[in-house]
C-alpha positions in Angstrom: -118.9 17.0 34.6 -115.9 14.9 33.0 -116.1 16.9 29.5 -116.1 20.0 31.7 -112.8 19.2 33.5 -111.2 18.0 30.8 -112.1 21.0 29.1 -110.7 23.1 32.0 -107.6 21.3 32.0 -107.1 21.7 28.5 -107.6 25.7 28.8 -105.1 25.6 32.0 -102.6 23.5 29.7 -103.0 26.0 27.0 -102.6 29.1 28.8 -99.0 27.6 30.4 -98.0 26.8 27.2 -98.9 30.1 26.1 -97.2 31.8 28.3 -94.1 29.6 28.0 -93.9 30.6 24.3 -95.1 34.0 24.1 -91.4 35.5 24.6 -90.3 33.0 21.2 -93.1 34.3 19.4 -92.1 37.9 20.3 -88.4 37.9 19.5 -88.6 35.3 16.5 -90.9 38.1 14.4 -87.9 40.7 15.5 -85.5 39.1 13.8 -86.8 39.6 10.3 -87.9 43.3 11.1 -87.0 46.1 8.6 -86.5 48.4 11.5 -83.1 50.0 12.8 -84.2 49.3 16.6 -86.4 46.4 18.4 -89.8 47.4 17.4 -92.8 45.1 17.7 -94.7 44.5 15.9 -92.1 44.8 13.0 -92.9 47.5 10.2 -91.3 45.1 7.6 -89.4 42.2 6.7 -85.8 42.0 6.0 -82.7 39.7 6.6 -80.3 42.6 7.0 -79.7 41.2 10.8 -79.1 37.7 10.4 -76.6 38.7 7.2 -75.0 41.0 10.0 -74.6 38.6 12.3 -72.9 36.5 9.8 -70.7 39.5 8.6 -69.6 40.9 11.8 -66.7 39.3 13.7 -67.6 40.2 16.8 -70.6 37.6 16.7 -68.9 35.1 14.5 -65.7 34.8 17.2 -68.4 34.8 19.7 -70.0 31.6 18.0 -67.1 29.7 17.8 -65.9 30.5 20.8 -69.2 29.2 22.5 -69.0 26.5 20.3 -66.1 24.7 20.6 -66.0 25.4 24.3 -69.4 23.9 24.3 -68.0 20.6 22.4 -64.9 20.3 25.0 -67.3 20.2 28.2 -69.4 17.7 26.8 -66.5 15.9 25.7 -65.2 16.1 29.4 -69.0 16.0 31.4 -68.9 12.7 29.3 -66.1 11.6 30.2 -66.6 12.2 34.1 -70.1 11.4 34.3 -70.8 8.1 32.9 -68.2 6.4 35.6 -69.8 8.8 38.1 -73.3 7.4 37.1 -72.0 3.7 37.2 -70.5 4.4 40.4 -73.5 5.7 42.0 -75.6 3.2 40.3 -74.0 0.1 40.7 -71.4 0.7 43.5 -71.8 0.2 47.4 -69.7 2.5 49.4 -69.9 4.6 52.7 -70.6 7.9 52.0 -72.4 7.4 48.6 -75.6 9.8 49.2 -72.8 12.6 50.3 -71.0 11.7 47.0 -74.5 11.6 44.8 -75.4 15.2 46.6 -72.0 16.9 45.7 -71.9 15.6 41.9 -75.6 17.0 41.4 -75.0 20.4 43.8 -74.5 22.6 40.5 -78.1 21.4 39.6 -79.5 23.3 42.7 -77.0 25.6 43.7 -77.7 29.2 42.8 -75.6 30.1 39.7 -74.0 33.0 40.9 -72.8 31.0 44.0 -71.4 28.5 41.3 -70.1 31.6 39.4 -68.8 33.9 42.3 -66.6 30.6 43.8 -65.1 29.6 40.4 -63.8 33.5 40.0 -61.8 33.3 43.2 -60.1 30.0 42.2 -59.3 30.9 38.8 -58.4 34.5 39.7 -56.1 33.3 42.3 -54.1 31.4 39.6 -54.6 33.8 36.9 -57.1 31.9 34.4 -59.8 34.5 34.3 -60.2 34.9 30.6 -58.7 31.6 29.2 -60.9 29.5 27.2 -59.6 26.4 29.0 -61.5 28.0 32.4 -64.2 28.2 30.5 -64.6 24.3 29.6 -63.9 23.3 32.9 -66.3 25.4 34.5 -69.2 24.6 32.3 -68.3 21.0 32.5 -68.9 21.0 36.4 -72.4 22.4 35.4 -72.3 19.5 32.5 -72.2 16.7 34.9 -74.9 16.6 36.6 -77.2 16.1 33.3 -74.7 13.4 32.0 -75.3 11.6 35.6 -78.8 11.8 35.9 -79.8 10.5 31.9 -77.0 7.7 32.5 -78.2 6.7 35.9 -82.1 6.4 34.7 -80.8 4.4 31.4 -78.6 2.2 33.8 -81.8 1.8 36.1 -83.7 0.2 33.7 -81.0 -2.3 32.7 -82.0 -5.8 33.3 -78.7 -7.2 35.6 -79.6 -11.0 34.2 -77.9 -9.8 31.2 -74.6 -9.0 32.3 -74.6 -12.0 34.5 -75.5 -14.2 31.5 -72.7 -12.8 29.6 -70.2 -13.4 32.5 -71.3 -17.1 32.8 -70.6 -17.5 29.4 -67.1 -16.4 29.8 -67.1 -12.9 28.8 -65.1 -10.4 31.4 -66.2 -7.8 33.6 -65.1 -5.2 30.9 -66.5 -7.5 28.0 -69.9 -8.0 29.4 -70.2 -3.9 30.2 -68.9 -3.3 26.7 -70.8 -6.0 24.6 -74.4 -5.6 26.5 -74.3 -2.6 29.1 -72.8 0.1 27.0 -75.2 -0.4 24.2 -78.5 -0.4 26.1 -77.1 2.8 28.1 -76.0 4.7 25.3 -79.2 6.4 24.4 -78.6 8.2 27.7 -75.2 8.5 27.0 -76.3 10.5 24.1 -79.6 12.4 25.6 -76.8 13.6 28.9 -74.7 14.5 26.4 -77.1 16.8 24.1 -78.1 18.5 27.7 -74.8 19.0 28.8 -73.8 20.8 25.0 -77.0 22.9 25.6 -76.0 24.1 29.1 -72.2 24.9 28.3 -73.3 26.4 25.3 -76.3 28.8 26.7 -74.2 29.1 30.3 -73.9 33.2 30.8 -73.2 33.7 34.5 -69.7 31.7 34.2 -69.6 33.7 31.2 -69.7 37.1 32.7 -67.4 36.1 35.5 -65.0 34.0 33.9 -64.3 35.0 29.7 -62.5 38.4 30.5 -61.9 40.3 27.2 -60.8 37.1 25.0 -62.9 34.3 25.7 -66.1 36.0 25.0 -68.9 33.7 24.2 -72.4 34.2 22.3 -74.4 34.6 25.7 -71.9 36.8 26.8 -71.7 38.8 23.7 -75.5 39.4 23.4 -75.4 40.3 26.8 -72.8 43.2 26.0 -75.3 44.1 23.0 -78.4 44.8 25.2 -76.3 47.1 27.6 -74.6 48.8 24.5 -76.6 48.7 21.3 -80.1 47.5 21.2 -80.6 46.3 17.6 -82.5 42.8 16.2 -79.2 41.5 15.4 -79.5 40.0 19.0 -83.1 39.0 18.1 -81.7 37.1 15.0 -78.7 35.9 17.3 -81.7 34.6 19.6 -83.7 32.6 17.2 -80.6 30.8 16.0 -80.3 29.8 19.7 -84.2 29.1 20.0 -83.8 26.7 16.6 -80.3 24.9 17.8 -81.6 24.1 21.1 -85.3 23.1 19.7 -83.2 20.8 17.7 -81.0 19.4 20.2 -83.7 18.9 22.7 -86.1 17.1 20.2 -82.9 14.5 19.4 -82.9 13.9 23.2 -86.6 13.1 23.2 -85.9 10.9 20.5 -83.1 9.2 22.0 -85.7 8.6 25.6 -88.1 7.1 23.6 -85.4 4.8 22.0 -83.7 3.9 25.3 -87.5 3.4 26.6 -88.0 0.9 23.9 -84.8 -1.2 24.5 -85.5 -1.6 28.1 -89.0 -2.7 27.4 -87.9 -4.9 24.5 -86.0 -7.5 26.7 -88.7 -8.2 29.2 -91.3 -8.6 26.6 
């Protein structure tokens, strides 16, 4: 009987994984198709759509726009999210629960609501179509991921280590820099990775705020779907899948490293 239950559990897990990975299993082969239009299964093998992606300015410019705005958004999100996580984890002040809810609200609020609100504010000040508008908006969406990861890392830090550093003559800043920061660094890096992925893949914000001068890669892919369906979009999707897989794999490695660092002092 336990063997049957285990088999059913594994079967259900396999079905869920197949459901999640089926789009990937379709998109990646399409990117190597020799057909001029999206058709599955591909009639032949070709690298022409990757060549088309890297040779056309519309695609490369959109990719660079996504990269540098995502990097800038990640830096801003880390600069804002790390102090916020420390304050929410270690601080005691009135309205702490409300502040935490407001900081994390972009995660639970519908994306279209956030995009419309940002568009209304930016349009009023003539910022629609400027890259800085994308950077600030994407950072607002990315900050909660930094706060969540850094807060989790801080929750595993033994406060007695900081107290020992203070008793040995370290300043509060010195104790944080020499003791706490190295312990939470994997959490900061993991939060930065999630922030980058969130900013790089964001579509709704780009649809409302990019205008015609700050077109990102997701916005370019959306336009390609509307006006010209060819396997170049499958090549772009495959590159996004590869980048996201590498980054999330790095985040998992950092998470495990942080877990080891939290358990080693206790041992």
